[in-house]
C-alpha positions as CSV (number, residue, x, y, z in Angstrom):
1,X,-72.5,-72.6,39.1
2,X,-69.6,-73.3,36.6
3,X,-72.1,-73.5,33.7
4,X,-73.5,-70.1,34.6
5,X,-69.9,-68.7,34.9
6,X,-69.0,-70.0,31.4
7,X,-72.2,-68.5,30.0
8,X,-71.5,-65.0,31.3
9,X,-67.8,-65.3,30.3
10,X,-68.9,-66.1,26.7
11,X,-71.2,-63.0,26.7
12,X,-68.4,-60.8,28.1
13,X,-65.9,-62.1,25.4
14,X,-68.4,-61.5,22.7
15,X,-69.2,-58.0,23.9
16,X,-65.5,-57.1,24.2
17,X,-64.9,-58.4,20.6
18,X,-67.9,-56.3,19.4
19,X,-66.5,-53.1,21.1
20,X,-63.0,-53.7,19.7
21,X,-64.5,-54.1,16.2
22,X,-66.2,-50.6,16.3
23,X,-64.3,-47.9,14.5
24,X,-63.8,-44.8,16.5
25,X,-63.4,-41.8,14.1
26,X,-61.7,-39.4,16.6
27,X,-59.4,-37.7,14.1
28,X,-60.5,-34.7,12.1
29,X,-58.4,-33.1,9.3
30,X,-58.6,-29.7,11.2
31,X,-56.4,-31.4,13.9
32,X,-53.4,-31.1,11.6
33,X,-53.0,-27.4,12.5
34,X,-52.3,-28.5,16.0
35,X,-49.5,-31.0,15.1
36,X,-45.8,-30.1,15.6
37,X,-44.8,-30.8,12.0
38,X,-46.2,-32.4,8.8
39,X,-44.8,-34.0,5.7
40,X,-47.0,-34.2,2.7
41,X,-46.7,-36.3,-0.5
42,X,-48.8,-37.3,-3.5
43,X,-48.5,-41.0,-3.9
44,X,-46.8,-42.0,-7.2
45,X,-46.9,-45.3,-9.0
46,X,-43.3,-46.3,-7.9
47,X,-44.2,-46.0,-4.2
48,X,-44.2,-49.4,-2.4
49,X,-47.2,-48.6,-0.2
50,X,-49.7,-50.4,-2.2
51,X,-47.8,-52.9,-4.2
52,X,-48.9,-56.5,-3.8
53,X,-46.6,-57.8,-1.2
54,X,-46.8,-61.1,0.7
55,X,-45.2,-59.6,3.8
56,X,-47.4,-58.5,6.6
57,X,-45.4,-55.3,6.9
58,X,-44.3,-52.5,4.6
59,X,-41.8,-49.6,5.1
60,X,-42.1,-45.9,4.0
61,X,-38.8,-44.6,2.7
62,X,-37.3,-41.8,4.8
63,X,-36.8,-38.8,2.6
64,X,-35.1,-35.7,4.0
65,X,-38.2,-33.7,4.9
66,X,-39.6,-36.9,6.6
67,X,-36.3,-37.1,8.5
68,X,-36.7,-33.5,9.6
69,X,-40.3,-34.3,10.9
70,X,-39.5,-37.7,12.6
71,X,-35.8,-37.1,13.7
72,X,-32.7,-39.0,13.4
73,X,-33.0,-41.6,16.3
74,X,-35.0,-44.9,16.5
75,X,-38.5,-44.2,17.8
76,X,-41.5,-46.4,18.4
77,X,-44.6,-44.3,17.6
78,X,-48.2,-44.9,18.6
79,X,-49.8,-44.3,15.2
80,X,-53.2,-43.4,14.1
81,X,-53.9,-44.5,10.5
82,X,-56.8,-42.6,8.9
83,X,-58.3,-42.9,5.4
84,X,-60.7,-40.3,3.9
85,X,-62.5,-41.1,0.7
86,X,-65.8,-42.8,-0.2
87,X,-65.4,-44.6,3.1
88,X,-63.8,-43.4,6.3
89,X,-61.4,-45.9,7.8
90,X,-59.3,-45.7,11.0
91,X,-56.7,-48.1,12.6
92,X,-54.4,-47.7,15.5
93,X,-51.1,-49.5,15.7
94,X,-47.4,-49.0,16.4
95,X,-44.9,-47.9,13.8
96,X,-41.1,-47.9,14.0
97,X,-39.0,-45.1,12.7
98,X,-35.3,-46.4,12.3
99,X,-32.2,-46.2,10.3
100,X,-29.6,-48.7,9.0
101,X,-26.3,-48.2,7.2
102,X,-26.0,-50.3,4.0
103,X,-22.5,-50.9,2.7
104,X,-23.4,-49.6,-0.7
105,X,-23.9,-46.1,0.9
106,X,-20.4,-46.1,2.6
107,X,-21.8,-45.8,6.1
108,X,-24.5,-43.2,5.2
109,X,-27.7,-43.8,7.2
110,X,-30.9,-44.8,5.4
111,X,-34.2,-44.2,7.2
112,X,-37.5,-46.1,7.1
113,X,-40.9,-46.0,8.8
114,X,-42.0,-49.6,9.4
115,X,-45.7,-50.4,9.8
116,X,-48.0,-53.4,9.6
117,X,-50.5,-53.7,6.8
118,X,-53.9,-52.5,7.6
119,X,-57.2,-51.5,5.9
120,X,-56.2,-47.8,5.7
121,X,-52.9,-48.4,3.9
122,X,-54.5,-51.0,1.6
123,X,-57.0,-48.4,0.4
124,X,-54.2,-46.1,-0.8
125,X,-53.8,-45.7,-4.6
126,X,-51.5,-43.6,-6.9
127,X,-52.6,-40.0,-6.9
128,X,-53.9,-40.1,-3.3
129,X,-52.4,-37.7,-0.7
130,X,-50.2,-39.1,2.0
131,X,-49.8,-37.0,5.1
132,X,-47.5,-38.0,8.0
133,X,-47.9,-35.6,11.0
134,X,-46.0,-35.6,14.3
135,X,-48.1,-34.8,17.3
136,X,-45.4,-35.2,19.9
137,X,-42.4,-37.4,20.6
138,X,-44.5,-40.6,20.8
139,X,-47.5,-40.0,18.6
140,X,-48.0,-39.6,14.8
141,X,-50.8,-39.8,12.4
142,X,-50.6,-41.3,8.8
143,X,-53.4,-39.9,6.8
144,X,-54.5,-41.0,3.3
145,X,-56.9,-38.5,1.5
146,X,-58.4,-39.9,-1.7
147,X,-57.5,-38.1,-4.8
148,X,-59.8,-35.2,-5.8
149,X,-61.9,-35.8,-2.6
150,X,-63.3,-33.1,-0.3
151,X,-60.9,-34.3,2.3
152,X,-57.9,-33.7,0.0
153,X,-59.0,-30.2,-0.6
154,X,-59.5,-29.7,3.1
155,X,-55.9,-30.8,3.8
156,X,-54.4,-28.2,1.4
157,X,-56.7,-25.6,2.9
158,X,-55.8,-26.4,6.5
159,X,-52.1,-26.5,5.7
160,X,-52.3,-23.4,3.4
161,X,-50.4,-25.0,0.6
162,X,-51.2,-25.2,-3.1
163,X,-52.6,-28.5,-4.6
164,X,-50.1,-30.0,-7.0
165,X,-51.1,-30.0,-10.6
166,X,-51.4,-33.4,-12.2
167,X,-48.8,-34.0,-14.8
168,X,-49.8,-35.6,-18.1
169,X,-47.2,-37.6,-19.9
170,X,-46.3,-36.6,-23.5
171,X,-47.4,-40.1,-24.7
172,X,-50.9,-39.6,-23.2
173,X,-51.1,-36.1,-24.9
174,X,-50.4,-37.8,-28.2
175,X,-52.9,-40.6,-27.8
176,X,-55.6,-38.6,-26.0
177,X,-57.9,-36.9,-28.5
178,X,-58.7,-34.0,-26.3
179,X,-55.2,-33.5,-25.2
180,X,-54.0,-33.8,-28.8
181,X,-56.2,-30.9,-29.9
182,X,-55.0,-28.9,-26.9
183,X,-51.4,-29.3,-28.1
184,X,-52.3,-27.2,-31.1
185,X,-53.3,-24.2,-29.1
186,X,-50.7,-24.2,-26.3
187,X,-49.1,-20.8,-25.8
188,X,-46.1,-20.0,-23.6
189,X,-47.3,-18.7,-20.2
190,X,-45.6,-17.9,-16.9
191,X,-45.4,-21.3,-15.1
192,X,-47.0,-21.6,-11.7
193,X,-45.0,-23.5,-9.0
194,X,-46.1,-27.1,-8.6
195,X,-44.8,-29.9,-6.4
196,X,-43.4,-33.0,-8.1
197,X,-45.4,-36.2,-7.2
198,X,-42.2,-37.8,-6.1
199,X,-41.2,-35.0,-3.6
200,X,-42.0,-34.5,-0.1
201,X,-43.0,-31.2,1.5
202,X,-41.9,-30.4,4.9
203,X,-44.3,-28.2,6.9
204,X,-44.0,-26.6,10.4
205,X,-46.1,-24.4,12.5
206,X,-45.5,-21.8,15.2
207,X,-45.4,-20.8,18.0
208,X,-42.2,-22.9,18.3
209,X,-38.7,-23.0,16.9
210,X,-39.2,-25.6,14.0
211,X,-39.3,-22.8,11.3
212,X,-36.4,-20.9,12.7
213,X,-34.2,-23.9,13.4
214,X,-34.8,-25.4,9.8
215,X,-34.2,-22.1,8.2
216,X,-30.9,-21.8,10.0
217,X,-30.1,-25.4,9.1
218,X,-30.6,-24.6,5.3
219,X,-28.5,-21.4,5.6
220,X,-25.7,-23.3,7.4
221,X,-25.2,-25.7,4.5
222,X,-25.9,-23.5,1.4
223,X,-23.4,-22.0,-0.8
224,X,-25.8,-19.6,-2.4
225,X,-28.8,-18.0,-0.7
226,X,-31.4,-15.6,-2.2
227,X,-33.7,-14.1,0.5
228,X,-36.9,-12.2,-0.2
229,X,-38.5,-11.6,3.2
230,X,-40.8,-8.8,4.3
231,X,-39.5,-8.4,7.9
232,X,-36.1,-9.5,9.3
233,X,-35.7,-9.1,13.1
234,X,-34.6,-12.6,14.3
235,X,-31.0,-12.3,15.5
236,X,-30.4,-16.1,15.3
237,X,-31.2,-16.2,11.7
238,X,-29.2,-13.0,11.0
239,X,-26.2,-14.5,12.8
240,X,-26.5,-17.6,10.6
241,X,-26.7,-15.4,7.4
242,X,-23.5,-13.4,8.5
243,X,-21.7,-16.6,9.3
244,X,-22.6,-18.1,5.9
245,X,-21.2,-14.9,4.3
246,X,-18.0,-15.2,6.3
247,X,-17.4,-18.8,5.1
248,X,-17.9,-17.7,1.5
249,X,-21.6,-18.2,0.7
250,X,-23.0,-15.9,-2.0
251,X,-26.0,-14.1,-0.5
252,X,-28.5,-11.5,-1.6
253,X,-31.3,-10.0,0.4
254,X,-34.5,-8.3,-0.8
255,X,-36.8,-6.8,1.9
256,X,-39.6,-4.2,2.3
257,X,-38.9,-0.4,2.6
258,X,-41.0,0.4,5.6
259,X,-40.0,-2.8,7.5
260,X,-36.3,-2.2,6.9
261,X,-36.7,1.2,8.8
262,X,-38.3,-0.4,11.9
263,X,-36.4,0.0,15.2
264,X,-36.1,-3.9,15.4
265,X,-35.0,-4.4,11.8
266,X,-31.6,-6.1,11.4
267,X,-31.2,-5.1,7.8
268,X,-28.4,-2.6,8.6
269,X,-26.5,-5.3,10.4
270,X,-26.7,-7.5,7.2
271,X,-25.6,-4.5,5.1
272,X,-22.6,-3.8,7.4
273,X,-21.5,-7.5,7.0
274,X,-21.0,-6.8,3.3
275,X,-24.0,-8.6,2.1
276,X,-25.9,-7.0,-0.9
277,X,-29.4,-5.8,0.0
278,X,-32.0,-4.1,-2.2
279,X,-35.1,-2.4,-0.7
280,X,-38.5,-2.5,-2.3
281,X,-38.9,0.6,-4.5
282,X,-41.6,-0.4,-6.9
283,X,-44.5,-2.0,-5.0
284,X,-46.7,-0.8,-2.2
285,X,-45.1,-3.4,0.0
286,X,-42.7,-6.3,-0.7
287,X,-44.7,-9.0,1.2
288,X,-42.9,-12.1,0.0
289,X,-41.5,-14.5,2.6
290,X,-39.2,-16.9,0.7
291,X,-35.7,-18.0,0.3
292,X,-33.9,-20.1,-2.3
293,X,-31.0,-22.2,-1.2
294,X,-28.5,-23.3,-3.9
295,X,-31.1,-22.6,-6.6
296,X,-33.0,-25.7,-5.4
297,X,-34.5,-25.8,-1.9
298,X,-37.3,-23.3,-1.1
299,X,-38.8,-22.1,2.2
300,X,-41.9,-20.0,2.1
301,X,-45.1,-19.6,4.0
302,X,-46.6,-16.9,6.3
303,X,-43.5,-17.0,8.5
304,X,-41.5,-13.7,8.7
305,X,-38.0,-14.0,9.9
306,X,-38.9,-12.4,13.3
307,X,-38.9,-13.3,16.9
308,X,-42.7,-12.8,17.1
309,X,-43.2,-15.3,14.3
310,X,-41.3,-17.9,16.3
311,X,-42.5,-17.2,19.8
312,X,-45.9,-15.5,19.6
313,X,-47.7,-15.7,16.2
314,X,-49.6,-18.6,14.6
315,X,-47.6,-19.1,11.4
316,X,-46.5,-21.7,9.0
317,X,-43.4,-22.5,6.9
318,X,-43.1,-25.0,4.0
319,X,-39.9,-26.5,2.7
320,X,-39.6,-28.2,-0.7
321,X,-37.5,-28.3,-3.9
322,X,-38.6,-26.0,-6.7
323,X,-39.5,-28.2,-9.7
324,X,-38.1,-25.7,-12.2
325,X,-36.7,-22.3,-11.4
326,X,-39.8,-20.3,-10.7
327,X,-38.7,-18.8,-7.4
328,X,-35.2,-18.2,-8.6
329,X,-36.4,-16.4,-11.7
330,X,-38.8,-14.3,-9.7
331,X,-36.0,-13.3,-7.3
332,X,-33.9,-12.2,-10.2
333,X,-36.9,-10.1,-11.5
334,X,-37.4,-8.4,-8.1
335,X,-33.7,-7.8,-7.7
336,X,-33.4,-6.0,-11.1
337,X,-36.7,-4.2,-10.6
338,X,-35.7,-2.7,-7.3
339,X,-32.0,-2.2,-8.1
340,X,-32.6,-0.2,-11.3
């Protein structure tokens, strides 16, 4: 009887081991649109994710957009690791989002996301896309999309953000024959916005208050704010704008002609607070939805500064640092074009 029991026990253990070894690919890239918030980064060579490391664990440095996604308290997340490339890999493990206060930063908090090594993260290389998405207060996904893969293109399409252009070093241009020839024919053109490989993008979706709250947070700390938004009817955002004006922030607002005349428009309230406003007078509609904070931080996306955009509509907003001055320069152009 005992031999028979041991025989079946061995079969059961073997079967359980087999089941645990099977990879279940439950995650689809289209699921990202259902997540609360998303941070996106192109992996650079100075990232520590894929450095040879004898430790069994590695930490992702907590940048500002990542802090806005994961919060400011210690959290243990059930984490789904997914890799899309020539092979599709998936692991499930726990990660820890935490902070510490090194003496060198005079008590300022430094954040990190701690995880154990796994096949997904070992597959990451410079140039691959890293996505960290928060599903809820206890669940996140860490996605690696191989550079120039179909999956990478799908991520940018789902999130409705432009794919960063790969930067070529000046040395490579001098040593690469094709690039060297191209240098002879380079002409000055209007630069298109690109995201630095070392920067995070912070992405939010609605319905929900993430876009509204993070816009207000940027307004509350900025000393200079340039706003070019199609429709402005959100009282909470307008209150923040007026409060910023009262504390001395320099603010300019550009908006659309027809939208400014709507019964819910708060443009007159902004004007009455002494904030300079210009109305579209040169285009069919002024459909931009962006703001520049201190000539550096950008918020843009489909999100209008309205109550419906927060509470009813399916919208997105993206926060990042402009690599040069593209948005600032375009704001100056629109301001002059409409004001003249």
